[in-house]
MARTIVEX-806704 format. One line per 5 residues: number of its first residue (from 1); their letters; for each residue x, y, z of N, C-alpha, C. Coordinates in steps of 0.02 Angstrom, whole numbers. Last residue first. Layout:
N
NUM	a	X/Y/Z/X/Y/Z/X/Y/Z; ...
end
This chain:
429
429	dered	1932/979/-415/1930/940/-477/1953/982/-535; 2049/1018/-284/1988/1034/-323/1991/998/-389; 2106/943/-129/2112/959/-202/2046/978/-232; 2096/906/1/2083/977/-14/2086/992/-87; 2022/776/84/2063/791/23/2045/862/0
424	fevcn	2038/741/257/2002/777/204/2049/790/145; 2018/610/378/2061/651/333/2019/682/277; 2001/548/539/1966/577/481/2017/621/442; 2038/388/619/2041/460/611/2008/483/548; 2084/255/631/2037/281/679/2040/359/680
419	rgahk	2262/263/575/2194/236/577/2150/272/631; 2382/324/555/2373/282/617/2305/255/625; 2400/378/436/2405/422/494/2395/387/558; 2373/286/344/2443/297/356/2455/344/417; 2234/300/346/2263/237/366/2337/247/384
414	aryla	2218/429/298/2197/415/366/2229/350/390; 2263/413/169/2305/454/214/2286/441/287; 2157/338/120/2223/308/121/2269/346/168; 2054/434/130/2053/374/171/2120/341/177; 2098/521/28/2097/543/97/2094/484/145
409	tdars	2079/437/-82/2146/462/-67/2149/485/4; 1940/426/-74/1981/365/-65/2054/383/-49; 1904/557/-104/1888/528/-38/1929/465/-24; 1949/563/-238/1978/608/-188/1966/581/-116; 1867/466/-297/1940/457/-297/1974/503/-244
404	llddl	1742/521/-275/1758/455/-245/1834/445/-243; 1756/635/-352/1741/641/-280/1761/575/-243; 1773/581/-481/1824/622/-450/1817/626/-375; 1647/518/-496/1709/479/-498/1767/517/-466; 1563/629/-494/1559/580/-440/1623/538/-439
399	sshsn	1641/784/-529/1605/726/-552/1606/676/-493; 1633/962/-508/1647/895/-482/1609/842/-519; 1615/1095/-530/1640/1055/-586/1651/982/-565; 1569/1159/-414/1526/1162/-476/1551/1118/-534; 1620/1036/-290/1615/1106/-314/1574/1104/-381
394	slavg	1617/932/-141/1605/948/-213/1611/1023/-228; 1743/865/-37/1687/910/-44/1679/931/-117; 1784/711/41/1794/755/-16/1731/799/-21; 1866/612/165/1809/657/148/1832/699/88; 1881/454/244/1909/501/196/1854/544/168
389	fsssl	1908/375/400/1864/411/357/1906/454/309; 1913/219/490/1947/274/461/1904/307/408; 1860/146/644/1852/159/574/1894/219/552; 1850/7/758/1869/76/743/1866/84/667; 1778/-102/881/1788/-79/813/1816/-8/813
384	fvddg	1820/-245/986/1803/-173/979/1820/-152/908; 1763/-388/1053/1797/-363/995/1772/-290/984; 1783/-485/1194/1753/-424/1168/1796/-397/1111; 1771/-664/1197/1813/-603/1194/1772/-545/1166; 1702/-783/1191/1686/-735/1244/1726/-674/1245
379	aesqi	1721/-861/1083/1760/-879/1142/1748/-832/1202; 1645/-801/991/1621/-864/1017/1658/-886/1080; 1648/-624/1036/1664/-682/994/1638/-747/1026; 1545/-484/1042/1574/-539/1079/1587/-597/1032; 1582/-317/1001/1552/-381/979/1585/-436/1018
374	svnai	1549/-147/1025/1588/-206/1043/1548/-268/1023; 1558/26/987/1530/-40/971/1578/-96/995; 1615/143/1002/1578/119/1061/1549/50/1049; 1665/177/883/1715/156/933/1681/130/997; 1553/224/819/1579/156/800/1629/133/853
369	qhrlr	1543/349/880/1490/302/887/1514/231/871; 1661/412/837/1653/398/908/1597/345/919; 1636/417/701/1696/382/724/1688/365/797; 1522/497/696/1517/428/673/1576/387/698; 1576/616/738/1519/585/777/1516/511/757
364	ecval	1668/640/636/1691/630/706/1638/597/747; 1583/659/527/1629/601/527/1656/589/601; 1519/775/565/1480/712/557/1526/653/562; 1627/864/558/1593/852/622/1553/789/622; 1655/862/421/1703/834/469/1675/823/537
359	aield	1536/922/375/1555/854/354/1603/823/400; 1541/1050/433/1487/1004/452/1507/932/433; 1655/1099/368/1653/1098/440/1603/1047/463; 1621/1098/232/1676/1055/256/1672/1047/332; 1440/1100/218/1506/1126/204/1557/1079/236
354	veplv	1300/1019/136/1344/1032/195/1408/1064/172; 1206/961/42/1199/1031/69/1238/1038/137; 1213/788/75/1195/845/34/1192/909/76; 1329/670/99/1293/718/140/1276/780/95; 1346/501/75/1343/564/38/1300/611/80
349	ivfed	1460/371/114/1406/414/139/1408/479/97; 1508/206/85/1506/274/61/1447/309/92; 1621/76/142/1556/107/137/1564/180/115; 1699/-81/148/1704/-11/127/1634/17/114; 1720/-212/168/1705/-171/228/1706/-97/211
344	gglrg	1646/-269/19/1690/-286/77/1670/-247/139; 1572/-122/-54/1595/-191/-59/1642/-205/-2; 1500/-7/-32/1536/-14/-98/1555/-88/-108; 1344/21/36/1405/-20/41/1437/-27/-28; 1279/184/83/1281/120/48/1347/84/56
339	fldvq	1176/320/106/1224/276/141/1220/207/104; 1135/491/98/1139/427/64/1193/385/97; 1024/596/192/1091/572/178/1087/503/143; 896/624/230/916/645/162/987/621/144; 890/581/361/851/543/311/873/562/239
334	rlqsq	1054/588/437/989/616/420/954/569/368; 1142/480/553/1132/511/488/1062/538/480; 1160/410/669/1187/479/668/1171/514/602; 1115/282/652/1089/318/711/1111/393/710; 1188/236/550/1118/255/537/1092/295/593
329	caqvl	1309/198/615/1306/258/568/1236/280/557; 1268/86/689/1297/146/721/1294/207/679; 1227/1/588/1179/25/638/1204/87/672; 1350/-20/522/1296/10/487/1243/38/537; 1421/-87/625/1444/-24/600/1387/14/563
324	rilaq	1345/-203/636/1344/-156/691/1371/-88/671; 1373/-262/511/1305/-246/529/1302/-194/585; 1512/-283/520/1483/-242/465/1412/-218/483; 1517/-368/631/1552/-302/633/1524/-257/579; 1453/-481/587/1422/-440/640/1452/-374/643
319	dgvah	1549/-525/498/1483/-504/472/1448/-462/524; 1651/-556/590/1664/-504/537/1596/-480/510; 1593/-661/657/1605/-597/694/1617/-540/645; 1590/-750/550/1528/-731/584/1535/-669/623; 1723/-767/514/1682/-728/470/1616/-709/504
314	gyldn	1842/-758/650/1798/-792/604/1750/-743/567; 1940/-702/729/1876/-720/762/1826/-753/714; 2057/-683/650/2059/-702/721/1994/-733/750; 2011/-652/522/2059/-706/532/2062/-730/604; 1924/-545/542/1900/-606/512/1945/-664/527
309	ilkfr	2016/-453/598/1957/-476/635/1931/-540/609; 2101/-438/491/2127/-469/552/2070/-494/596; 2021/-370/402/2046/-437/384/2070/-475/446; 2003/-248/468/1946/-294/461/1970/-364/444; 2079/-138/510/2106/-206/521/2047/-256/517
304	didli	1941/-29/523/2013/-40/531/2030/-110/547; 1818/-21/403/1836/-46/469/1911/-57/473; 1798/134/312/1803/62/318/1821/44/388; 1724/263/211/1750/236/274/1755/161/271; 1710/410/120/1723/340/115/1751/317/183
299	ivalt	1596/539/80/1637/507/133/1648/432/117; 1565/687/4/1569/615/-7/1620/588/44; 1459/826/25/1518/791/45/1512/717/31; 1402/958/-82/1391/899/-43/1459/869/-26; 1340/1127/-111/1392/1074/-108/1367/1016/-69
294	rqyrk	1249/1219/-238/1264/1200/-169/1314/1143/-170; 1175/1262/-352/1240/1294/-330/1255/1281/-257; 1073/1192/-398/1057/1243/-349/1119/1275/-320; 1139/1108/-486/1086/1146/-510/1067/1204/-463; 1229/1039/-399/1254/1088/-451/1201/1134/-476
289	mrele	1136/964/-329/1178/1012/-293/1205/1066/-344; 1089/880/-432/1041/927/-396/1080/983/-361; 1202/808/-459/1174/853/-511/1125/901/-481; 1213/737/-338/1268/785/-359/1241/833/-412; 1102/659/-342/1107/709/-289/1161/760/-309
284	qragq	1130/574/-451/1071/618/-453/1077/674/-402; 1243/510/-398/1251/551/-460/1191/600/-465; 1189/442/-288/1239/494/-277/1246/539/-339; 1101/350/-348/1075/403/-307/1124/459/-294; 1201/268/-410/1149/300/-449/1116/360/-411
279	llhrr	1275/226/-301/1306/270/-351/1256/305/-394; 1175/145/-235/1208/201/-203/1237/251/-253; 1145/48/-329/1093/96/-309/1123/157/-274; 1272/-17/-337/1237/9/-397/1188/63/-377; 1301/-57/-202/1345/-13/-240/1309/20/-298
274	nsigt	1150/-50/-104/1206/-85/-132/1246/-35/-176; 1089/28/47/1094/27/-26/1157/-13/-47; 1068/-89/185/1074/-24/157/1083/-30/81; 1068/-220/235/1004/-187/227/1007/-117/200; 1178/-302/253/1171/-242/296/1106/-210/290
269	medih	1163/-411/161/1188/-420/231/1169/-364/275; 1114/-362/39/1077/-414/74/1099/-418/148; 1087/-200/-9/1140/-248/9/1109/-298/59; 961/-162/-129/982/-167/-59/1039/-218/-53; 909/-162/-255/938/-101/-231/975/-107/-164
264	alqel	847/-283/-277/897/-260/-328/935/-198/-305; 759/-286/-175/815/-328/-171/871/-310/-219; 664/-196/-228/703/-178/-169/766/-221/-160; 619/-268/-333/652/-207/-347/694/-185/-288; 562/-376/-262/618/-387/-308/657/-323/-324
259	kekle	462/-303/-196/512/-338/-157/574/-350/-199; 384/-259/-303/417/-209/-259/475/-240/-217; 342/-383/-350/380/-340/-392/421/-287/-351; 267/-426/-240/327/-465/-261/371/-423/-305; 167/-331/-241/211/-336/-181/273/-373/-200
254	iveti	108/-359/-365/137/-293/-353/184/-296/-296; 63/-489/-339/111/-477/-395/146/-408/-384; -26/-467/-236/32/-506/-223/84/-498/-277; -123/-389/-306/-88/-363/-248/-23/-400/-236; -208/-408/-408/-135/-417/-425/-93/-389/-366
249	dssvg	-365/-465/-443/-321/-446/-389/-249/-458/-405; -451/-402/-580/-414/-456/-553/-366/-432/-502; -606/-352/-638/-549/-329/-599/-517/-389/-565; -703/-308/-771/-671/-365/-740/-608/-341/-704; -859/-235/-821/-792/-229/-793/-767/-295/-763
244	vmgki	-962/-161/-940/-945/-221/-905/-871/-213/-882; -1089/-34/-957/-1022/-58/-961/-1013/-122/-924; -1215/40/-1065/-1186/23/-999/-1114/2/-1009; -1255/85/-1185/-1308/68/-1137/-1278/55/-1068; -1219/182/-1320/-1190/155/-1260/-1244/148/-1207
239	egqer	-1275/135/-1482/-1281/179/-1424/-1256/145/-1361; -1269/44/-1585/-1224/100/-1585/-1227/146/-1526; -1358/-57/-1543/-1373/-15/-1604/-1332/50/-1604; -1286/-50/-1393/-1343/-78/-1427/-1363/-29/-1483; -1136/-83/-1303/-1172/-45/-1354/-1229/-83/-1382
234	ipikv	-1041/-61/-1162/-1094/-105/-1192/-1136/-64/-1240; -865/-33/-1141/-934/-8/-1151/-979/-61/-1181; -760/-107/-1020/-782/-104/-1089/-853/-77/-1093; -617/-116/-922/-687/-89/-924/-704/-78/-998; -509/-205/-822/-529/-193/-893/-603/-172/-892
229	twfqr	-385/-190/-698/-454/-184/-718/-462/-172/-793; -297/-259/-573/-291/-245/-644/-360/-247/-673; -285/-193/-408/-321/-235/-458/-299/-212/-527; -232/-200/-240/-220/-176/-307/-252/-224/-357; -310/-158/-85/-282/-207/-131/-277/-174/-203
224	ttglp	-317/-115/83/-315/-89/16/-278/-138/-29; -426/-158/209/-365/-179/174/-367/-151/103; -543/-137/279/-495/-83/279/-429/-100/243; -642/-227/267/-597/-236/324/-542/-182/327; -702/-197/145/-738/-180/207/-695/-186/270
219	dtfae	-560/-137/44/-615/-183/59/-647/-163/126; -511/-19/-71/-509/-36/0/-570/-76/19; -419/-26/-217/-486/-32/-187/-477/-53/-116; -339/42/-363/-334/24/-291/-405/22/-264; -300/-13/-526/-346/20/-480/-334/-3/-410
214	egcir	-216/-11/-682/-216/-27/-610/-265/15/-573; -305/-42/-840/-257/-9/-795/-262/-34/-724; -402/2/-981/-364/-49/-944/-316/-12/-899; -549/41/-1066/-497/63/-1020/-468/3/-984; -628/93/-1209/-606/33/-1174/-547/53/-1130
209	rgeel	-744/229/-1219/-676/203/-1224/-667/139/-1183; -857/306/-1223/-858/242/-1257/-790/211/-1263; -876/420/-1151/-833/426/-1208/-832/359/-1252; -964/383/-1048/-974/447/-1085/-937/451/-1149; -921/259/-1001/-993/269/-1016/-1005/333/-1057
204	vardt	-781/272/-984/-809/218/-1024/-880/234/-1047; -773/384/-904/-737/385/-968/-768/332/-1012; -841/341/-788/-869/395/-831/-839/397/-900; -753/244/-740/-821/227/-759/-852/279/-806; -643/325/-713/-639/276/-768/-707/253/-789
199	pqlre	-693/407/-604/-667/436/-668/-666/386/-726; -733/313/-500/-782/352/-540/-754/379/-603; -628/254/-427/-661/218/-482/-706/258/-527; -578/344/-331/-532/303/-370/-566/275/-434; -688/401/-271/-639/445/-303/-592/406/-348
194	lnens	-742/284/-213/-779/321/-266/-732/369/-305; -655/250/-116/-658/207/-174/-694/243/-232; -680/360/-29/-612/346/-54/-614/305/-115; -816/347/-1/-791/407/-36/-722/397/-67; -870/180/-40/-847/232/8/-820/290/-33
189	lleqn	-1010/126/-136/-939/137/-130/-925/191/-76; -1150/119/-144/-1112/61/-125/-1039/73/-109; -1206/240/-186/-1239/204/-131/-1196/147/-103; -1125/281/-289/-1130/324/-230/-1162/288/-171; -1152/183/-386/-1084/187/-355/-1089/225/-290
184	skgla	-1321/122/-353/-1269/161/-389/-1203/157/-352; -1422/-27/-368/-1392/29/-330/-1335/60/-368; -1463/-131/-445/-1502/-70/-451/-1474/-12/-410; -1406/-250/-328/-1432/-237/-394/-1475/-174/-394; -1374/-273/-196/-1335/-223/-233/-1368/-206/-299
179	qhpdc	-1452/-379/-154/-1465/-313/-125/-1431/-257/-162; -1390/-483/-222/-1457/-463/-242/-1475/-395/-214; -1262/-494/-156/-1268/-477/-229/-1337/-453/-249; -1240/-408/-3/-1269/-463/-37/-1277/-447/-110; -1080/-328/32/-1152/-330/30/-1174/-394/-5
174	glmra	-943/-283/19/-973/-295/85/-1048/-299/85; -875/-270/-95/-918/-214/-77/-949/-223/-7; -812/-393/-99/-771/-333/-98/-811/-271/-79; -925/-474/-109/-882/-478/-50/-840/-416/-43; -970/-435/-237/-1011/-423/-178/-972/-425/-114
169	typnl	-865/-487/-316/-880/-414/-313/-922/-396/-253; -887/-623/-291/-822/-591/-271/-831/-514/-268; -1014/-650/-348/-1005/-651/-275/-941/-618/-252; -1042/-523/-478/-1031/-591/-455/-1015/-590/-379; -1174/-418/-530/-1109/-426/-495/-1101/-493/-469
164	yrfrq	-1272/-314/-634/-1248/-382/-617/-1184/-371/-579; -1307/-187/-629/-1356/-232/-659/-1337/-305/-648; -1281/-43/-532/-1260/-113/-542/-1317/-154/-571; -1274/113/-610/-1308/70/-564/-1291/-3/-581; -1231/214/-692/-1181/182/-650/-1216/142/-595
159	drdkm	-1319/249/-786/-1320/289/-723/-1272/261/-672; -1302/156/-885/-1279/223/-898/-1276/265/-836; -1264/8/-785/-1298/43/-838/-1271/115/-844; -1137/-119/-761/-1173/-58/-739/-1208/-27/-798; -1077/-275/-704/-1107/-235/-760/-1144/-176/-729
154	yvase	-930/-372/-656/-991/-330/-641/-1014/-295/-704; -819/-465/-566/-850/-458/-631/-918/-422/-621; -668/-489/-486/-732/-451/-483/-759/-443/-553; -601/-651/-460/-600/-584/-492/-668/-552/-487; -589/-790/-438/-565/-742/-390/-551/-674/-424
149	indlv	-737/-877/-481/-679/-846/-502/-657/-795/-451; -860/-930/-444/-802/-955/-410/-736/-921/-430; -962/-873/-518/-972/-879/-445/-909/-898/-409; -913/-882/-648/-920/-816/-620/-927/-818/-543; -922/-1022/-666/-859/-989/-673/-861/-922/-636
144	ndlle	-1059/-1047/-647/-1012/-1082/-605/-941/-1046/-607; -1111/-966/-747/-1126/-952/-676/-1075/-981/-631; -1062/-1039/-858/-1040/-969/-847/-1053/-947/-774; -1132/-1160/-838/-1057/-1158/-840/-1033/-1088/-825; -1263/-1113/-845/-1241/-1147/-785/-1163/-1146/-782
139	kqqrl	-1258/-1063/-978/-1272/-1017/-923/-1248/-1049/-855; -1237/-1181/-1047/-1188/-1130/-1051/-1196/-1080/-994; -1356/-1248/-1013/-1291/-1277/-993/-1238/-1225/-996; -1450/-1161/-1068/-1451/-1175/-999/-1383/-1202/-973; -1411/-1171/-1204/-1406/-1106/-1169/-1406/-1114/-1093
134	qqdmr	-1439/-1304/-1226/-1370/-1281/-1232/-1361/-1216/-1196; -1578/-1300/-1208/-1538/-1339/-1164/-1464/-1319/-1165; -1613/-1215/-1313/-1629/-1196/-1244/-1587/-1233/-1193; -1572/-1297/-1420/-1540/-1231/-1410/-1551/-1208/-1337; -1662/-1403/-1401/-1589/-1415/-1398/-1552/-1350/-1385
129	treti	-1780/-1334/-1420/-1766/-1366/-1355/-1692/-1377/-1347; -1768/-1299/-1554/-1770/-1245/-1502/-1756/-1273/-1434; -1766/-1423/-1611/-1704/-1380/-1617/-1707/-1325/-1564; -1897/-1469/-1573/-1836/-1507/-1557/-1775/-1461/-1559; -2024/-1431/-1591/-1980/-1383/-1556/-1914/-1418/-1537
124	dtsig	-2152/-1443/-1701/-2087/-1474/-1686/-2041/-1419/-1654; -2315/-1436/-1643/-2259/-1399/-1675/-2194/-1428/-1651; -2477/-1506/-1670/-2409/-1512/-1638/-2357/-1473/-1680; -2640/-1521/-1632/-2593/-1480/-1671/-2526/-1480/-1636; -2777/-1635/-1636/-2713/-1613/-1607/-2674/-1570/-1657
119	clgvv	-2932/-1689/-1576/-2894/-1655/-1629/-2830/-1630/-1599; -3025/-1838/-1537/-2985/-1780/-1521/-2951/-1752/-1583; -3186/-1911/-1508/-3115/-1915/-1529/-3080/-1852/-1506; -3311/-1895/-1458/-3303/-1949/-1511/-3229/-1953/-1535; -3405/-1852/-1323/-3337/-1853/-1348/-3331/-1910/-1398
114	kkdad	-3561/-1775/-1353/-3523/-1832/-1328/-3456/-1836/-1362; -3652/-1682/-1395/-3597/-1661/-1351/-3563/-1718/-1318; -3730/-1727/-1494/-3757/-1735/-1425/-3705/-1716/-1374; -3655/-1712/-1606/-3713/-1666/-1596/-3742/-1671/-1527; -3489/-1744/-1535/-3542/-1754/-1586/-3600/-1704/-1571
109	flpmk	-3327/-1668/-1510/-3392/-1688/-1488/-3439/-1699/-1545; -3157/-1689/-1472/-3207/-1677/-1525/-3272/-1705/-1500; -3036/-1606/-1362/-3085/-1660/-1377/-3130/-1639/-1436; -2869/-1560/-1407/-2937/-1543/-1384/-2986/-1597/-1403; -2698/-1517/-1384/-2750/-1571/-1400/-2817/-1548/-1370
104	htqyv	-2551/-1455/-1436/-2615/-1435/-1409/-2666/-1486/-1433; -2375/-1472/-1404/-2439/-1501/-1429/-2499/-1469/-1393; -2219/-1464/-1459/-2266/-1426/-1418/-2335/-1440/-1444; -2109/-1603/-1465/-2164/-1565/-1493/-2198/-1524/-1439; -1958/-1676/-1511/-1994/-1643/-1458/-2048/-1597/-1491
99	rvegs	-1897/-1836/-1566/-1919/-1767/-1580/-1958/-1741/-1521; -1775/-1952/-1600/-1817/-1925/-1548/-1833/-1853/-1562; -1768/-2072/-1727/-1752/-2005/-1706/-1802/-1983/-1653; -1795/-2189/-1792/-1765/-2193/-1725/-1749/-2126/-1695; -1859/-2195/-1911/-1793/-2167/-1910/-1757/-2175/-1843
94	savrn	-1983/-2263/-1885/-1947/-2273/-1950/-1874/-2248/-1950; -2028/-2217/-1758/-2004/-2287/-1768/-1964/-2296/-1831; -1982/-2076/-1674/-2010/-2099/-1736/-1982/-2169/-1751; -2017/-2046/-1512/-1967/-2075/-1554/-2002/-2103/-1614; -2066/-1894/-1429/-2084/-1952/-1467/-2024/-1978/-1507
89	heetd	-2121/-1795/-1300/-2060/-1825/-1330/-2080/-1889/-1365; -2218/-1648/-1283/-2215/-1720/-1292/-2149/-1739/-1323; -2295/-1528/-1180/-2238/-1546/-1222/-2232/-1620/-1223; -2464/-1459/-1191/-2406/-1493/-1159/-2349/-1502/-1207; -2627/-1424/-1162/-2565/-1395/-1191/-2507/-1426/-1154
84	lprah	-2786/-1486/-1185/-2724/-1495/-1149/-2667/-1465/-1192; -2966/-1477/-1157/-2903/-1468/-1198/-2843/-1472/-1155; -3071/-1609/-1097/-3043/-1542/-1092/-2981/-1535/-1133; -3121/-1733/-1063/-3156/-1691/-1110/-3136/-1618/-1104; -3059/-1825/-987/-3081/-1763/-952/-3120/-1717/-998
79	elvwq	-3036/-1930/-1077/-3070/-1943/-1013/-3097/-1881/-981; -2971/-1867/-1184/-3034/-1905/-1196/-3073/-1917/-1131; -2860/-1814/-1120/-2906/-1768/-1155/-2972/-1804/-1164; -2799/-1932/-1072/-2819/-1878/-1024/-2871/-1833/-1057; -2766/-1999/-1187/-2818/-2028/-1139/-2842/-1975/-1092
74	dnarl	-2668/-1917/-1240/-2730/-1930/-1279/-2785/-1954/-1229; -2569/-1927/-1140/-2602/-1863/-1152/-2668/-1871/-1190; -2533/-2061/-1153/-2560/-2038/-1089/-2596/-1972/-1100; -2479/-2063/-1282/-2540/-2101/-1267/-2573/-2076/-1205; -2367/-1976/-1259/-2415/-1964/-1314/-2482/-1999/-1298
69	dnfvs	-2288/-2032/-1160/-2329/-1974/-1142/-2380/-1957/-1196; -2205/-2136/-1177/-2276/-2151/-1178/-2319/-2092/-1162; -2057/-2179/-1249/-2097/-2119/-1229/-2171/-2135/-1234; -2028/-2318/-1263/-1977/-2271/-1239/-2015/-2208/-1209; -2133/-2382/-1314/-2100/-2415/-1258/-2049/-2366/-1225
64	ldffa	-2177/-2319/-1426/-2207/-2298/-1363/-2178/-2331/-1304; -2113/-2266/-1561/-2091/-2317/-1514/-2116/-2295/-1443; -2235/-2232/-1689/-2191/-2212/-1634/-2173/-2270/-1592; -2312/-2299/-1785/-2267/-2246/-1806/-2217/-2222/-1752; -2398/-2390/-1733/-2371/-2405/-1801/-2316/-2355/-1820
59	edtqg	-2446/-2339/-1617/-2396/-2392/-1613/-2362/-2406/-1678; -2546/-2248/-1650/-2478/-2222/-1641/-2426/-2276/-1638; -2646/-2337/-1773/-2635/-2304/-1710/-2561/-2283/-1705; -2735/-2311/-1934/-2680/-2337/-1892/-2677/-2302/-1824; -2829/-2240/-1999/-2849/-2303/-1971/-2794/-2335/-1928
54	iiedr	-2716/-2166/-2111/-2783/-2166/-2083/-2801/-2237/-2060; -2596/-2198/-2176/-2595/-2183/-2106/-2664/-2185/-2074; -2617/-2226/-2306/-2578/-2276/-2267/-2579/-2262/-2193; -2679/-2111/-2348/-2720/-2172/-2344/-2684/-2227/-2304; -2574/-2022/-2349/-2629/-2010/-2301/-2668/-2075/-2294
49	slgfl	-2417/-2109/-2364/-2472/-2072/-2390/-2526/-2064/-2335; -2263/-2083/-2266/-2316/-2123/-2293/-2372/-2079/-2321; -2170/-2029/-2183/-2148/-2051/-2249/-2199/-2096/-2280; -2199/-1966/-2066/-2199/-2040/-2067/-2174/-2071/-2131; -2184/-1833/-2104/-2149/-1856/-2045/-2142/-1933/-2048
44	ecvkq	-2270/-1823/-2215/-2198/-1814/-2225/-2159/-1842/-2166; -2393/-1835/-2148/-2373/-1885/-2198/-2296/-1880/-2211; -2391/-1720/-2073/-2388/-1784/-2037/-2367/-1837/-2087; -2401/-1625/-2174/-2339/-1626/-2135/-2334/-1692/-2095; -2528/-1643/-2227/-2472/-1664/-2266/-2408/-1668/-2225
39	nvyty	-2633/-1704/-2088/-2617/-1657/-2143/-2551/-1681/-2176; -2751/-1833/-2056/-2683/-1807/-2047/-2669/-1757/-2105; -2887/-1915/-1975/-2863/-1863/-2023/-2792/-1845/-2005; -2899/-2021/-1897/-2955/-2011/-1942/-2938/-1954/-1992; -2802/-2142/-1815/-2803/-2078/-1850/-2863/-2075/-1899
34	rgsld	-2860/-2212/-1664/-2845/-2221/-1737/-2849/-2152/-1771; -2900/-2211/-1533/-2834/-2188/-1550/-2811/-2196/-1623; -3025/-2243/-1508/-2978/-2298/-1503/-2907/-2275/-1520; -3096/-2129/-1535/-3090/-2148/-1465/-3038/-2204/-1457; -2995/-2054/-1669/-3058/-2077/-1638/-3044/-2099/-1568
29	ktfvy	-2905/-1905/-1709/-2908/-1975/-1690/-2976/-1990/-1661; -2822/-1791/-1819/-2880/-1808/-1778/-2878/-1883/-1765; -2693/-1667/-1842/-2720/-1733/-1847/-2782/-1739/-1804; -2553/-1576/-1896/-2622/-1573/-1880/-2654/-1644/-1891; -2402/-1500/-1868/-2432/-1564/-1880/-2503/-1564/-1853
24	agvhd	-2364/-1346/-1949/-2375/-1386/-1890/-2406/-1452/-1911; -2366/-1235/-2040/-2306/-1263/-2016/-2312/-1303/-1952; -2490/-1267/-2164/-2469/-1236/-2102/-2406/-1269/-2079; -2532/-1335/-2276/-2477/-1288/-2283/-2460/-1249/-2219; -2636/-1417/-2247/-2577/-1449/-2277/-2517/-1399/-2283
19	llmkl	-2733/-1326/-2207/-2698/-1366/-2154/-2637/-1401/-2182; -2771/-1278/-2332/-2741/-1234/-2284/-2703/-1274/-2232; -2829/-1391/-2387/-2772/-1362/-2419/-2734/-1316/-2371; -2934/-1408/-2300/-2883/-1460/-2304/-2819/-1432/-2336; -3006/-1291/-2329/-2979/-1300/-2262/-2924/-1353/-2261
14	qsvqv	-3040/-1313/-2461/-2998/-1259/-2445/-2966/-1264/-2376; -3126/-1425/-2441/-3065/-1429/-2482/-3015/-1375/-2466; -3224/-1364/-2365/-3184/-1421/-2336/-3121/-1428/-2375; -3275/-1273/-2456/-3245/-1249/-2395/-3200/-1301/-2363; -3327/-1359/-2553/-3272/-1313/-2572/-3236/-1290/-2507
9	asiee	-3422/-1423/-2477/-3369/-1462/-2505/-3310/-1417/-2525; -3507/-1313/-2449/-3473/-1347/-2395/-3415/-1389/-2420; -3553/-1285/-2579/-3514/-1236/-2543/-3474/-1268/-2487; -3624/-1402/-2604/-3568/-1386/-2648/-3523/-1335/-2615; -3720/-1397/-2504/-3671/-1453/-2501/-3612/-1436/-2544
4	vgam	-3789/-1283/-2551/-3756/-1281/-2486/-3704/-1337/-2481; -3836/-1327/-2673/-3790/-1269/-2671/-3751/-1266/-2606; -3921/-1429/-2638/-3862/-1444/-2676/-3810/-1389/-2672; -4019/-1355/-2570/-3977/-1400/-2532/-3914/-1415/-2571
end
C-alpha cells in the first residue's frame, strides 16, 4: 500500500507540475463556488499565491456586477451535471481589465456519482476576440464601400470564373451577384464584350502582368460605356491563382473631352471648322495631293457688302447671314471637301482632287445657292445675299500660304469686277 500511495503522490505532483505549465487557466470549485484548486496561471492572473486563492469565491477576484455569466455558467454545470463549452467575459477586480475566455466546465462526481463541484479550463481569447472584431468591422466597412461604390470590382480564378463581384459589377452584367459566382466569362458576357475583355484577362492570368487602360462595355440596356480598368494578378507562393479588377466609369469624362476637343476645332457661331482647324486640315490635304500627284482648289469667299448689312439691319441679321451662307454652301459640298471660317465674313473651301473646270463649276453652284438666300429683318424687310469667290489651283510646288494668297488676290479682283462673281488666279507658285 505504501508503494501505491508513493506512486500516487508522485503522479499527483507530476500532474500539478503539468497543469502549472499549460497555457490555460485550470481550476476546481466546490458546490459553494469556492476554489479548491488553481494552477500557476490563475495565481498570476490574480497576483496572489495559491493559498490566498483557495477557499475564496469569484467575488473576491472578479467584478460580477458587470459580468455575471461566470456564476451563471457554474450554476448551470452544477445543476445539470453536464459539461459546458462557452465564452465568458470577466472583469478582473484588481486591474479593472475586461478579459474574454473560452471556457470548458465539467462537473466533478464523488464515488456515489454525486456532484461535488466542478473543474474548469479557460483560455484567454481577449486578443483574438479583439482581432476578430476588428476584422468584422473592417469587413463591414469594406463591404459597405464595395456595395456602394460606382465602380466594378471583381475577382476571377485562373479559369476566368468569377469568385467575387460587387453589386455594380452584377448590374453591368445584368445578373444577381450570387448567381454569377463560379460562372465564366463565356457564360456571363456577350460575344461583343467577350472580345473586348478576354485579351486583357488572359494577359494578366497567363503572363502575370498588371494592366491599366480604357475598356468599352455594353450594358444589358445596350448602352456602351467607357471604363478605366486596372487588372492585377493574385499570387500565392509565387504562383498566379487569379486576378482582381477595378473598372471605373469614365464615359462622361470621355464625352466631355471629346466635346472640348470639338469646341477647340469648331467655329461657335456657324458650326464649321475654325481657322486653326481648317488650316491644319488644308495643309494635310495639300501634302496628300502632292504625294499622289493630284491637284486641289482653294476657294476664298465672303459676303458682298457685309458691313453694310450689319450697319443697316443690325448684327443679329448679320449673324443670320453668316449662318445661312454656311448652310447654303454645305448643301453643295462633298464630305471630303474642307470648309471653314477664316474670320469675320470670310470663308475658305478646299476641294481635293479637282481641276480648274470643276472648281469653277462648284463656285458657280455655290454663288447661285447663296443668291437664293433671303433673311427677314426685324422691320420685315427681305435681305438678300450675294458672294464673291477667289480660286487658286495647286501644283507640285504649292504651299498653302501661297494658295491662300493667290485665292485672296482673285477674290480682290472679283470685288473690283462688280461683286457676286468668281475669279481665278492663274499664277503658278
